[in-house]
N, C-alpha and C positions, 0 to 999 in steps of 0.2 A: 504494500500500500504506500502511496506517495501523498504529499501535501495537496496534490491536485485531485485526489480521489473524492468524488462526491457521492457515488452509490457503490455499494459492495454487497454481493450475494455470497454467503458463506454456507455451503452445503445445503442449499435450499431444495426441498422436495414439496410438491403440491399434488395432493390426491383428494378426489371427491368421493365420499362414501367408501364403498369397497371396490371401486373401479381401479384399474391399473393406474399408477402415478402418471400425471401429465408431465411433470418435471421430476428428474431423478438426480439428487445430489449435485445441483448446479452451483458453481462458484465462478465469479468474474468480478471485474472492477470497471467502473465508468469514471472517466476524468472530466473535469470541468471544461466547458467551452468547446467540446468536440461534437461532431455529427456521427452518431452510432446507428448502425442498421442491424436489426434482428431479421435474419433471412432464413427461410425454410419453407417446406411444403405445408399445405393446410393440415392442421391438427398436430403440428410438431411441438407446440408449446410456446411459440413466440408471443402471442397475444396474452397468454397466461403470465409471462414475465412482465409485460407491460401493466397488467392489472395488479400484480403484486407490488410493483413500484408505486402505482397510483393509490393503492390502499383499498381497492375494490375487493380484493381477496387477501386472506392471510395464509402464510405458508404452513404446511403440515409439519415441517421440520426445517431446521436451519435458521439462520439469522439474516435480516436485511438491514444494512447500515445506510444512513443518510448523513453526510458530514460527520462520520465516525460515531454516530449515535444509533442504537438499535431502534427501528421504527415498526417492528412487527405488529404492535397493537395501537399504533398511532392512526386515528381515523383519517379518511381521505381528505376531509376539509381542513385538516390541520397540517397537511404536507405541502411543501413548497414546489409542487408540481401541478401542471395542468395538462389536460388531454384533448387532442383533436380526434374525434371519432370518424369511422369510415363513412357514416351517413351525415356527418357534421353536426347533427343534433341541434339545429337552429330552431328558434321559436317562430313558426310561420305567421303568428298574429302580431309580432313585434317587428318594427323596422330595423334597419341596420344599426342605427345608433343605440336603440334599446336592447338589441341582442348583445352588443358588445358591453353595454353598461350594466347588464343584469347582475353580474357578480359584484360590481362596485356598489350597486344599490343595496345589496345584501349586507355589505360591510358598512353601510350607512355613511358613505363619504358625502361631502357637500356637493351641491350641484356644479359649482365651478370646478372642483377637483375632477368630478366625473367627466365634465365636458372637455377639460384639458387632456385627460388621459385617453379618452375615446378618440379625440382628434389626432393625438400622437400615434396611437395604435393604427388608425386608418392610414396615416402618412407612411408608416413603416411597411404596410402591405399594399401600397399604391392604390388606395381607394379614397383618397381625400375628396370631399365633396359628395360622397355617397351616403351621408348620414341619414337622409330621409327616404332613401330607396326602400321599397318593400322587398322582402326576401324572395317572393315568387317572381319578381322582376329581374332577378340576378341570374347570370349564367353559372354553370357548374364551377368554373374556375373562380369566379367572384365569390360564390358561396363559400368555397374552401378558404379564401382569404379572410372572409368575415369570421369564420370559425377560428382561424389562427389569431386574428386580432382580438377576439373574445378571450382567447387563452393567454396571450402575451400581455394584455392590459392589466392582469393581476400580478405581473412581474414575477413569474415563477423562476426558480433556479434551473428547472428541468422541464422541457416540453416533450410530451409523449404524443406520437402520431401513429394511429392505428390504421394502416393502409388508406390514407386519405386521398390517394390519387386513383384508386381502383375504378371509380365510376366515371372517370374522364376519358374522352377519346384520345387516340395516340398523339396527335399534334399538341393538344392542350396539356396532356400529361407530360410531354417532353418540356414544354414551356414552364410548367409548374415545378419540374425538377430543378431547373436553373433558379427559379424564383425562391424556392425553399432553401436551397443551398446559400444563395446570396443573403437571404433573410437571417439565416443562422449566423453567418459571418458578421452581419451588422449588429445583431442583438448580442452576440458573444456568449449566449447561454448554451447549455447542453441540450441537444436534440437526440431523442431515441425514437427511431423510425422503424415501423414494422412493415415488411413486404414479403411477397413470394416471388417478386420479379428480380432476377439476378442482374439484369442490365441496369435497372434502377438503382440497385444497391451499389454496383460498381461505379456508377456515375456520380453518386451523391455523397458517399461516406468517407469519413476519416478512418473509421474502423468498422469491420463487419464481424458479427457472430453468426456462423452457419450452424443452424440448429436442426436436429433430426431425432425424432422419437424421444423427445424430452431431455436430450443432452446436447451440449455444445460440441460439435464435431471439430471445429477449428475457428480461431479468431485471429484477426490481423488486418493489415491494410488491404485495400482492394488488390493492389499489385502483388502482395505476398500470397494472398489466397488464390489469385488467378494463376500466377506463375509457379507456385509451390503447393498444390493441393496435397492434403495429408492422406487422403484415401479416395477410393472410387466414388463414394457418394459426393464428396466435395468437388472432385474433378468433373463429374457429370452434371452437377447442379449449377456450378459456376461456369457458364460458357459451354461451348461444344468441345468435345475431346475425342481423340483416338486413344483407346485404352486396350493394350494387348498384354498377354502374359509373357514373362521373360525370366532370365536368370542373370543375377549379378555375378559375373565371373570373378572379378576382384575390383578393387577401387578403380574407378574411371573406365571400366570396361564392362559392357552389358551385352547380353545376347537376346535377340528376339527376331521373329519372322525368319528363323533359320540362319541368321547372320550375327556377327559380332560388330559392335560399334563403340567408338570412344564416346564418353559422356563426362559430365562434371560432378557426378555424385560419388560419395565415398561413405565409409563407416558401416558398410554392410558386411555380412559374413561371405566368405568365398563360396561360390556356387549356390547362393541363396535364391529361392524362388521370389520373384517380385512382380509388380505390375508397372507397365510403362505408359506414360502419358505424353502425347505429342499433340499440340494444338493444330487445328486445320490450317490456320494462317501461317504456320511455321514450315509447312510442306511446300516446296518449290517444284513446279513441273519442269521436267527436262526430258532428254531422250532416254530410252531404256539403257543404253550403254553407259551414260553418265550418271544415271540414278543409283542411289544406294539401295533403293527398293524398286522392283519391277512389278507393275500392277496393270490390270485391265480396267478400263472405264466402263462402269455399269449404267450410270445415269448422270445427267447434268441439268442444273437449274440456274437461270440467271437471276441474281438477287439485287441487281441495280449497281452496287459498288463492287461486286465480285461474282464469279461463277462458283456454284456449290457443286462439287464433283465427287461422286461416290465411286470407289474403286475396290478391287479385291486383289490380294497377292496370291501366290501359288500355295501358301499354307492355309488359305481360307480366311485370313484376317481382313476385315473391312477397314477401309481408310477413307476419311472425309477430308477433302481438300478445298480451301478457299483461295481462289486465285483470280487474277485479272486476265490470265491466259485461258483461252477456250480449248476444250478437248472434245473429241468426238466419241460417242458411245461405241464401244467395241475396240477402240484403239488401245494399243499397249504403250504405256508411257513409263518414264522413270520419275521417282520422287527423291529429291535431295533435301537434307536438313542438317543443321549444324549441331555439334555436340551439346550446345547450350539449350537446344530445343527439346532435348530428351530429359524428361523428369521421371526419376525412378521412385516408386512408392513401396515401402516395406509393408508386408502384410501384417495387420494387427498392431501397427505402431500407434502409440498414444501421442497426443499433441505435445506433451512435455518431452518425450523422447525425440520426437521430430524436431522440436525447437532446439534441443541440445545438440543434435547432429548438425543442423544448419549453422548454429553458432560456432561449433568446432570447425566447420568448413570455412566459415567467414574469417575466423582467426588465422587459419592456415593460409588462406588466400591473401590476407593483409600482410602476413610475414613474407 
């Protein structure tokens, strides 16, 4: 724990009645002023974490700390957090001003204080002048910004966002990603954002927690998680991946698809069974003679910025390629990749073991 830690989960489990636990012995830390994303499939436990932070649920076991104080039994209205829900939960009978002012009126602030705070919140979300607009006259993006203004007007230390972009169309969703990220930078408060959209998580976050089946599979920066997935679940959930079985012959030498290749990984046992990840954009199309792998093209789709090409090698492995070069179905082509493009995953490795191995590799590289 550091001086910047604002939220800490310590062995937190959440179980309803006699059902299987939704969260299982979860521990992590959240620092002040960063944008965090809880990423995972439906039912993995990410919204449960958000509700535990907000105080809507209590943990079945473990402790939750806020500014180094246990808050397990602190009611929601006493916590310095606010939540933006998936459906925004705006009051349809109140205009924009009164929606944002609702919490301030409960606190019995003076009318002048309320007016100043509401106008400042509207300015932050680029809705200045919309005070008298009715909610049913607002677009989806505008409603979302009203919900955010209502949350930040109470000056929380942490803002919780439960899939607030899921109801928006693709173009507006992309625009709001930029707006939310910029808003977080301007406010300087901690955002905890829940989504199942991996592209959204990669675009917006300082740090990502990848959650599966009630446990944190991996945490780190978007670059770390994309480039160095800890296991098959993370590799498949974050972006698109080619994953094949292989053998780590020794440090910096791996075998897969019937051939041996130089790589940058170390710290494995000799001849240890492993899994290999190569991202589609790291595969370069070349001639069969120049390629490290020889494959046959099975299908091709044009995706606008690249072609998506599906291939098979002679061992039956499927390879997905993202390339600006076009290939023809039925052609035999070569695939070239650098040693840095090969990521080797140890079977059953924990995140702590994974981090220690990467740290040892980084120290050796620095020397």
